C-alpha positions in Angstrom: -0.1 0.2 0.1 1.6 3.1 -1.0 2.3 5.8 1.6 1.4 9.7 1.4 2.7 13.1 2.7 0.6 16.2 2.0 2.1 18.9 -0.5 1.6 21.9 1.2 2.4 24.5 -1.7 -0.2 22.5 -4.4 -2.1 21.5 -1.7 -2.7 17.8 -2.3 -1.2 14.5 -1.2 1.8 13.0 -2.7 3.2 9.6 -2.6 6.4 8.7 -1.4 8.7 5.8 -1.3 7.4 4.5 -4.3 8.6 0.4 -5.2 10.8 0.6 -8.3 8.7 0.2 -11.5 11.2 -3.1 -12.3 9.6 -5.2 -9.6 6.5 -3.9 -9.5 3.4 -3.0 -11.0 1.6 -0.4 -9.4 -2.8 -1.1 -10.1 -5.7 1.3 -9.2 -5.3 4.8 -8.0 -6.1 6.8 -5.2 -8.0 10.4 -5.1 -6.3 11.4 -1.8 -4.6 9.7 0.8 -7.4 7.6 2.7 -9.3 5.8 -1.0 -7.4 2.9 -0.2 -7.7 1.7 -3.6 -4.3 1.6 -5.3 -1.6 -1.3 -4.5 1.6 -2.7 -6.0 1.9 -6.6 -7.8 5.2 -8.1 -7.8 6.4 -8.4 -11.8 8.1 -11.9 -12.5 9.3 -11.9 -15.8 8.9 -15.8 -15.9 6.1 -17.9 -15.3 6.0 -18.9 -11.7 6.5 -22.2 -12.4 10.1 -21.3 -12.9 10.9 -18.6 -10.5 12.5 -20.7 -7.4 11.2 -17.9 -4.8 7.9 -18.5 -5.7 8.0 -22.5 -6.1 10.7 -25.1 -4.6 9.7 -27.6 -7.2 9.2 -27.2 -10.8 5.0 -27.8 -10.8 3.1 -28.7 -7.9 0.6 -29.7 -10.6 0.5 -32.8 -12.9 2.0 -32.2 -16.2 1.8 -34.6 -19.7 3.2 -34.3 -22.8 0.8 -34.2 -25.3 2.0 -34.5 -28.9 -0.4 -33.6 -31.8 -0.2 -36.3 -34.7 
């Protein structure tokens, strides 16, 4: 969840401490600091089955090779 501080010059709420855009995707929006709609989702450039910090084993599901022909 984002944190806000009040900008006294422009009279609006500014987000501070944003996570890096290379790792997180911002979802939703906040009209002000009390709305609580905006949040961040972690972004992985590969399938989650291939990311070791998400799944320690290759796939928890049964997999089958399917050939067409």
